[in-house]
C-alpha positions in Angstrom: 16.2 5.0 -85.0 18.2 8.2 -84.1 21.4 6.8 -83.2 20.8 7.3 -79.3 19.8 3.9 -78.5 23.1 2.7 -77.0 23.6 6.0 -75.2 22.3 7.9 -71.5 21.8 11.3 -71.1 23.1 12.4 -68.4 22.2 16.2 -68.7 19.4 18.3 -70.8 18.2 21.6 -71.0 17.1 24.1 -73.7 19.0 26.1 -75.1 20.0 28.2 -78.2 23.1 27.7 -80.3 25.2 30.3 -82.7 27.9 29.5 -84.9 30.5 32.1 -85.9 30.5 33.0 -89.2 34.3 33.6 -90.5 33.5 34.9 -93.6 31.1 37.8 -92.3 33.2 37.9 -88.9 29.5 37.7 -87.1 27.9 35.1 -84.7 24.6 33.7 -86.6 21.7 31.4 -84.8 21.7 28.1 -85.8 18.6 27.1 -83.9 17.2 26.5 -80.4 16.0 23.3 -79.2 17.4 20.7 -76.3 20.6 20.2 -75.9 22.0 17.0 -74.4 25.0 15.2 -73.0 24.9 11.9 -74.4 27.2 9.2 -73.0 27.7 5.9 -74.6 26.2 2.8 -72.6 27.5 -0.5 -74.5 25.7 -3.6 -73.3 28.5 -6.4 -72.1 27.6 -9.9 -71.0 29.2 -11.6 -67.8 32.4 -11.9 -69.8 32.6 -8.2 -70.1 31.9 -9.1 -74.0 29.5 -6.8 -76.0 27.0 -8.5 -78.6 26.6 -6.4 -82.3 23.3 -6.4 -84.0 23.7 -10.2 -85.3 24.5 -11.6 -81.8 28.3 -12.0 -82.5 30.8 -11.3 -79.6 33.1 -8.7 -80.2 35.2 -6.5 -77.5 33.2 -3.6 -75.6 33.6 0.1 -77.2 35.4 2.8 -75.3 33.1 4.8 -73.4 32.5 8.6 -74.8 30.5 11.4 -74.5 29.1 13.7 -76.9 26.7 16.9 -77.3 24.0 16.6 -79.2 21.3 19.2 -80.0 17.8 19.0 -82.1 15.4 21.8 -82.9 12.1 22.3 -81.3 9.4 20.9 -83.3 11.0 19.1 -85.9 14.1 17.5 -84.0 16.5 18.3 -86.7 20.1 17.7 -85.6 22.0 21.0 -85.3 25.0 20.2 -83.2 26.4 16.6 -82.8 29.7 16.5 -81.5 32.1 14.5 -79.6 33.4 15.7 -76.1 37.0 15.0 -75.7 39.5 15.3 -73.4 41.7 18.4 -75.2 38.4 20.2 -75.5 38.8 23.5 -75.0 36.4 26.0 -73.8 36.5 29.7 -74.5 36.6 32.2 -72.3 35.4 32.2 -68.7 32.4 29.7 -69.1 28.7 31.4 -67.2 25.9 29.6 -66.0 24.0 30.6 -69.1 26.9 30.3 -71.8 29.1 28.3 -73.3 31.6 28.8 -76.3 33.9 25.6 -77.5 35.2 24.3 -80.9 33.0 21.8 -82.4 33.4 19.1 -85.2 31.7 20.3 -88.0 31.8 18.9 -91.5 35.3 17.7 -91.8 36.5 21.0 -89.6 36.1 22.9 -86.6 33.7 25.7 -86.0 33.4 28.1 -83.6 29.7 27.6 -81.4 28.5 29.2 -78.8 25.4 27.7 -76.5 23.1 30.0 -74.8 20.9 28.2 -72.2 17.3 29.0 -71.4 16.8 29.2 -67.7 13.0 27.7 -66.9 11.7 29.4 -63.8 9.7 27.3 -61.1 7.8 28.7 -57.7 10.9 26.6 -55.6 13.5 25.8 -57.8 15.7 27.0 -61.1 15.4 24.4 -63.9 17.3 24.1 -66.4 
């Protein structure tokens, strides 16, 4: 189980992630892999109630989304943060770079994601 069973991937691309080290004041590479934006997809019955693993009815969970990134090859999670309404995107986001604060180990950390563009004959695929 990956923890993504009740989620739908609404965006994915290859990327490299960097974390700002506050002690050395340097950006350090955290890894590269596939960055995904996942949205929860709770299953509900005709009455709008969700079921848990034992089949018990419960109120449906709120819709939410998160950024998740796993390394190439080993699939180790290197980013897993909720996307929230007040999330601030630093500076001017570009087509290839995104900077934001992410929840990490109980605190906030500065993250930069650099997208790797894959060129094809007719289109640009991210």
